[in-house]
C-alpha positions in Angstrom: -109.8 -43.3 47.2 -112.1 -46.0 45.9 -113.7 -48.2 48.7 -114.1 -51.9 47.9 -115.9 -54.1 50.6 -115.6 -57.8 51.0 -114.4 -58.5 47.5 -114.4 -62.1 46.3 -111.0 -63.8 45.6 -111.8 -64.0 41.9 -112.0 -60.1 41.8 -108.6 -59.8 43.4 -106.6 -59.9 40.1 -108.5 -56.8 39.0 -108.0 -55.1 42.3 -104.3 -55.5 42.4 -103.7 -54.4 38.6 -101.7 -51.2 38.5 -102.7 -48.4 36.0 -101.3 -49.1 32.5 -100.2 -46.3 30.1 -99.7 -46.6 26.4 -96.0 -46.3 26.1 -95.6 -47.0 22.4 -94.7 -43.4 21.5 -92.5 -42.9 24.8 -90.4 -45.9 23.9 -89.7 -44.6 20.4 -88.8 -41.2 21.8 -86.3 -43.0 24.2 -84.9 -45.1 21.5 -84.1 -42.2 19.4 -82.4 -40.4 22.2 -80.4 -43.4 23.1 -79.2 -43.9 19.6 -78.2 -40.3 19.3 -76.1 -40.5 22.6 -74.4 -43.7 21.4 -73.4 -42.1 18.1 -72.5 -38.5 19.2 -71.5 -38.9 22.8 -71.0 -35.7 24.7 -72.2 -33.4 21.9 -75.6 -35.3 22.1 -75.8 -35.5 25.8 -75.2 -31.5 25.9 -77.8 -31.0 23.2 -80.4 -32.8 25.3 -79.4 -31.0 28.5 -80.2 -27.8 26.7 -83.5 -29.3 25.3 -84.8 -30.9 28.4 -83.0 -29.3 31.5 -82.7 -25.9 29.7 -79.0 -25.5 30.4 -76.0 -25.0 28.1 -73.2 -26.9 29.8 -69.5 -26.3 29.0 -68.6 -29.3 30.9 -70.5 -32.3 32.1 -68.4 -33.2 35.2 -69.0 -31.6 38.6 -65.7 -30.0 39.8 -64.0 -30.4 43.3 -64.6 -26.8 43.7 -68.4 -27.4 43.3 -68.2 -30.2 45.8 -66.4 -28.0 48.4 -69.0 -25.3 47.9 -71.9 -27.7 48.4 -70.6 -28.4 51.9 -70.9 -24.7 52.8 -74.5 -24.6 51.3 -75.9 -27.5 53.3 -76.7 -26.8 57.0 -74.7 -28.4 59.8 -77.9 -30.1 60.9 -78.6 -31.7 57.5 -75.0 -32.9 57.1 -75.4 -34.4 60.5 -78.6 -36.2 59.5 -76.9 -37.4 56.3 -74.1 -38.8 58.4 -76.4 -40.6 60.8 -78.4 -42.1 57.9 -75.1 -43.1 56.1 -73.9 -44.9 59.2 -77.0 -46.9 59.7 -77.2 -47.9 56.0 -73.6 -48.9 56.2 -74.0 -50.9 59.2 -77.1 -52.8 57.9 -75.3 -53.4 54.4 -72.2 -54.6 56.0 -73.9 -57.3 57.8 -74.8 -58.8 54.3 -71.2 -59.7 53.4 -70.9 -63.0 51.8 -68.8 -65.7 53.5 -67.6 -68.3 51.3 -67.3 -72.1 52.3 -65.5 -74.8 50.6 -67.5 -78.1 50.1 -66.3 -81.6 49.4 -69.0 -82.9 47.2 -67.1 -86.3 46.7 -63.8 -87.5 47.8 -61.3 -85.4 45.8 -64.1 -82.9 44.6 -64.0 -79.4 46.2 -66.4 -76.5 45.3 -66.6 -73.2 46.5 -67.9 -69.5 45.6 -66.0 -66.1 45.6 -68.0 -62.9 45.8 -66.5 -60.4 43.3 -67.5 -56.6 43.0 -68.9 -55.2 39.8 -66.2 -53.0 38.7 -68.0 -50.1 37.3 -71.5 -49.1 38.5 -73.7 -46.2 37.4 -76.1 -44.4 39.7 -79.1 -42.3 38.5 -80.5 -39.8 41.0 -83.5 -37.8 40.1 -83.4 -34.1 40.5 -86.9 -32.9 39.3 -89.8 -32.4 41.8 -87.7 -33.7 44.7 -83.9 -33.9 44.7 -83.4 -37.5 46.1 -80.1 -37.1 47.9 -81.2 -40.1 50.3 -81.2 -42.3 47.1 -77.4 -41.4 46.7 -76.7 -43.0 50.1 -78.9 -45.8 49.4 -77.0 -46.8 46.2 -73.6 -45.5 46.8 -73.0 -46.9 50.2 -73.5 -50.6 49.3 -71.4 -50.2 46.1 -68.5 -48.8 48.2 -68.8 -51.7 50.8 -68.8 -54.3 47.9 -65.6 -52.8 46.6 -66.9 -51.4 43.2 -63.8 -49.6 41.6 -65.8 -46.9 39.9 -69.0 -45.4 41.2 -70.5 -42.9 38.6 -73.4 -40.8 39.4 -75.6 -38.7 37.0 -78.1 -36.2 38.1 -79.9 -33.3 36.3 -78.6 -29.8 37.1 -80.9 -26.8 37.7 -81.3 -24.0 35.2 -78.1 -22.4 36.5 -76.2 -25.4 35.9 -75.8 -26.4 39.5 -76.4 -29.8 41.2 -78.5 -29.8 44.4 -75.9 -29.2 47.2 -77.3 -32.1 49.3 -76.8 -34.6 46.6 -73.2 -33.6 46.3 -72.7 -33.8 50.0 -74.4 -37.2 50.2 -72.2 -38.4 47.3 -69.0 -37.3 49.1 -70.0 -39.1 52.3 -71.0 -42.3 50.5 -67.8 -42.4 48.3 -68.9 -41.7 44.8 -66.0 -41.4 42.3 -67.5 -39.2 39.6 -70.5 -36.9 39.4 -72.0 -35.6 36.1 -74.7 -33.0 35.4 -76.8 -35.1 33.1 -80.6 -36.1 33.6 -83.2 -38.2 31.9 -82.7 -40.6 29.1 -79.4 -39.0 28.0 -77.8 -39.9 31.5 -78.8 -43.5 30.9 -77.3 -43.6 27.5 -74.1 -41.9 28.6 -73.6 -44.5 31.2 -74.7 -47.6 29.1 -72.5 -46.6 26.1 -69.8 -44.3 27.4 -69.0 -40.9 26.0 -65.8 -38.7 25.8 -66.6 -37.6 29.5 -68.7 -40.4 31.0 -67.1 -43.9 31.4 -69.3 -46.9 30.3 -70.4 -48.8 33.4 -71.5 -52.4 33.8 -74.7 -51.9 35.7 -77.1 -49.1 36.3 -79.0 -48.3 39.5 -81.6 -45.8 40.4 -85.2 -44.5 40.1 -86.6 -42.2 37.7 -89.6 -41.1 35.7 -91.2 -43.3 32.9 -88.5 -42.1 30.3 -85.8 -43.0 32.6 -87.3 -46.4 33.4 -87.9 -47.2 29.7 -84.3 -46.0 28.8 -83.1 -48.5 31.5 -85.0 -51.3 30.2 -84.1 -50.7 26.7 -80.2 -50.5 27.4 -80.5 -53.7 29.5 -81.4 -55.7 26.4 -77.9 -55.6 25.0 -75.4 -53.1 26.7 -75.7 -53.1 30.4 -77.3 -54.8 33.4 -79.9 -52.7 35.5 -80.9 -53.2 39.2 -84.6 -54.1 38.4 -87.5 -53.3 36.3 -89.8 -50.6 37.9 -92.9 -48.6 37.9 -94.5 -45.8 40.1 -93.9 -46.0 43.8 -96.4 -47.7 46.0 -97.4 -48.5 49.7 -100.0 -51.0 51.1 -101.1 -50.6 54.8 -102.7 -53.5 56.6 -104.5 -52.1 59.7 -107.0 -53.3 62.2 -109.2 -51.6 64.7 -106.3 -51.1 67.0 -104.4 -48.9 64.4 -103.8 -45.2 64.9 -105.9 -43.5 62.0 -103.6 -40.4 62.3 -100.7 -42.7 61.5 -102.3 -44.7 58.9 -103.5 -41.5 56.9 -100.1 -40.0 57.3 -98.4 -43.2 55.8 -100.8 -43.2 52.8 -100.1 -39.5 52.2 -96.3 -39.8 52.4 -96.4 -42.3 49.5 -99.0 -40.5 47.6 -96.9 -37.2 47.4 -94.2 -39.1 45.5 -96.0 -38.5 42.1 -99.3 -38.4 40.4 -98.9 -42.1 39.3 -98.1 -43.3 42.7 -100.7 -45.8 44.3 -101.7 -46.2 47.9 -103.7 -49.2 49.3 -105.3 -49.7 52.6 -106.5 -53.4 53.6 -108.5 -53.3 56.8 -110.9 -55.4 58.8 -112.4 -52.4 60.5 -115.4 -50.4 59.1 -114.7 -47.5 61.8 -111.1 -47.3 60.7 -112.0 -46.6 57.1 -114.2 -43.5 58.0 -111.5 -42.3 60.6 -108.8 -42.6 58.0 -110.7 -40.8 55.3 -111.2 -37.9 57.7 -107.6 -37.8 58.6 -106.5 -37.9 55.0 -108.6 -34.9 54.3 -107.4 -33.0 57.1 -103.7 -33.7 56.5 -103.8 -33.3 52.8 -104.8 -29.7 53.3 -101.5 -29.0 55.0 -99.4 -30.6 52.3 -97.3 -28.3 49.9 -97.6 -31.3 47.4 -101.3 -31.8 47.9 -102.1 -31.5 44.2 -99.8 -34.4 43.4 -101.1 -36.5 46.3 -104.7 -35.8 45.2 -103.8 -37.2 41.8 -102.3 -40.3 43.4 -105.2 -40.9 45.6 -107.4 -41.3 42.5 -105.5 -44.4 41.8 -105.8 -45.7 45.2 -108.0 -48.0 47.2 -109.4 -48.9 50.5 -110.5 -52.5 50.7 -112.4 -53.9 53.6 -111.8 -57.7 54.2 -113.4 -60.3 56.4 -110.3 -61.2 58.5 -106.5 -60.9 58.9 -105.8 -64.1 56.7 -107.7 -62.4 53.9 -105.8 -59.2 54.4 -102.4 -60.8 54.2 -103.4 -63.1 51.3 -104.5 -60.0 49.4 -101.3 -58.1 50.1 -99.2 -61.0 48.9 -101.4 -60.9 45.8 -100.7 -57.2 45.4 -96.9 -57.7 46.1 -96.3 -53.9 47.3 -93.1 -52.1 47.3 -93.7 -51.1 50.8 -95.9 -53.1 53.1 -96.8 -51.3 56.6 -98.6 -53.6 59.1 -100.4 -51.7 61.7 -102.1 -54.5 63.5 -102.2 -55.8 67.3 -100.5 -59.1 66.1 -98.1 -57.7 63.4 -95.3 -60.2 64.4 -97.7 -63.2 63.5 -98.7 -61.6 60.2 -95.3 -60.8 59.3 -94.4 -64.6 59.3 -96.9 -65.0 56.4 -95.5 -62.1 54.3 -94.3 -63.7 51.0 -94.4 -60.9 48.4 -93.2 -57.3 49.5 -90.2 -55.2 48.8 -89.5 -53.9 52.4 -91.9 -54.4 55.4 -92.6 -52.0 58.3 -94.0 -53.5 61.5 -96.1 -51.9 64.3 -97.3 -48.4 64.8 -94.0 -46.6 64.8 -92.3 -48.1 61.9 -93.4 -45.5 59.3 -92.2 -46.0 55.6 -90.2 -42.6 56.1 -87.9 -44.5 58.5 -86.7 -46.9 55.8 -86.7 -44.2 53.2 -84.1 -42.3 55.1 -82.3 -43.5 58.1 -83.3 -47.0 59.6 -80.6 -48.7 57.6 -82.6 -50.7 55.1 -82.5 -49.9 51.2 -85.3 -47.9 49.8 -84.5 -48.9 46.3 -87.3 -51.5 45.9 -89.2 -53.5 43.3 -92.6 -51.9 42.3 -95.5 -52.7 40.0 -95.7 -56.4 41.3 -92.1 -57.2 40.7 -91.8 -58.0 44.4 -92.9 -61.4 43.3 -89.5 -62.2 41.9 -87.0 -59.3 42.7 -85.4 -58.3 45.8 -84.6 -54.6 46.8 -81.1 -53.3 46.3 -78.7 -55.0 48.7 -75.0 -55.8 48.9 -75.4 -58.7 46.5 -76.8 -56.2 43.9 -73.1 -55.1 43.4 -71.4 -58.4 43.4 -71.2 -61.6 41.2 -70.5 -65.0 42.6 -67.7 -66.9 40.7 -67.8 -70.7 41.4 -64.5 -72.7 41.6 -63.8 -76.5 41.7 -60.8 -78.5 42.2 -60.4 -82.2 41.4 -57.6 -84.6 42.3 -57.2 -88.0 41.0 -59.6 -89.3 43.7 -62.1 -86.8 42.4 -61.7 -88.2 38.6 -62.2 -91.7 40.1 -65.4 -90.6 42.0 -67.3 -88.7 39.3 -65.5 -89.5 36.2 -67.6 -92.5 35.0 -70.8 -90.6 35.7 -69.5 -87.6 33.7 -68.8 -90.0 30.8 -72.1 -91.6 30.9 -74.1 -88.3 31.1 -71.9 -86.8 28.3 -72.5 -89.8 26.0 -76.3 -89.7 26.7 -76.5 -86.0 25.5 -74.3 -87.0 22.4 -71.5 -84.6 23.4 -68.6 -86.8 22.6 -66.0 -84.0 23.1 -67.2 -83.6 26.6 -67.0 -87.1 27.4 -63.4 -87.4 25.8 -62.3 -84.5 28.2 -62.9 -86.7 31.1 -62.0 -90.1 29.4 -58.4 -88.8 28.8 -58.1 -88.0 32.5 -59.4 -91.4 33.6 -56.9 -93.2 31.2 -54.2 -91.2 32.6 -54.6 -92.7 36.0 -54.0 -96.2 35.0 
């Protein structure tokens, strides 16, 4: 990890910059695959499954027999853990239900909103270096609570044509409607355009590699909505001299093992903590099965020594991390000053892993600085707000003349006339 000591504020822009890759060739490859899936449907999808996932599939859909078999392949302990996580995620997201209220803006003018679920949503679940069955819970649970009629899930199969059984168990628990053995760009294309087997959805959710992210962004231009733009996963830890270096190192490594393009940042006011954390990172790294991945991620990562905690929180807000962990004595006071972050973990015991799996908050979060403008996935991600208004004769009298004047000033005579004829009908 690169150590930066007491950077001046004019240096911060460079410090918070994420690694950039030339994706010109990648985008063209993605565009070609998407166009092929749009033109040839299932035939193209199966061809890309053979090419990229190395499996020749007869059918794309996961059968009910495969779902039942998965129940037997997952240990009782893991099924119980999945159930616990699901209950907590459900409880937290149910608390986000929208409550409509009618507002009389003028006598005889009443306005209100109604929350309407998106009818068809698609979930993408990676299955490569780590089968993210926890993401199934994070995406499908709020979709079910919101009332989405169709919840479609795509995930890549293994070379025997099987989907990870924990993914299938989580999907059943969370209420997924249909599951397909499709990975990568072809999965995004299938859900965006629809094929003979896969229904077209209205919004696509879920993480993935650079190809999947590029595919989501391309289909979002014309064909389907997406949850958010995203880049590699990241964490920022703010720590002072009271922080436990063992915990801090563990938090940094838990994020670094996600992928070689992940990024971890430690912002601290303590010289001693830097040395202690470095030693702990080296010690814990040796014990990790995914240490090669974590090592690559650490090359993109930084330890930043700052003058005080105000500077620490200001730098974090400039970075706008996906995950922010605050391990300081006064974490509650610092939390009040958080402006840009996907999800925040407070105190020594709130590790990122808690939110990733079972505390109840959602782990599908904005990365790459998008926390300045995007929220993480929540119940509203699966809903639309439809506005209503009702006017009586009193309402026409109250706002009619203002509407006429404003429409005339914008030179929209038909707009003015729609109100004028109603005003005249009152006389």
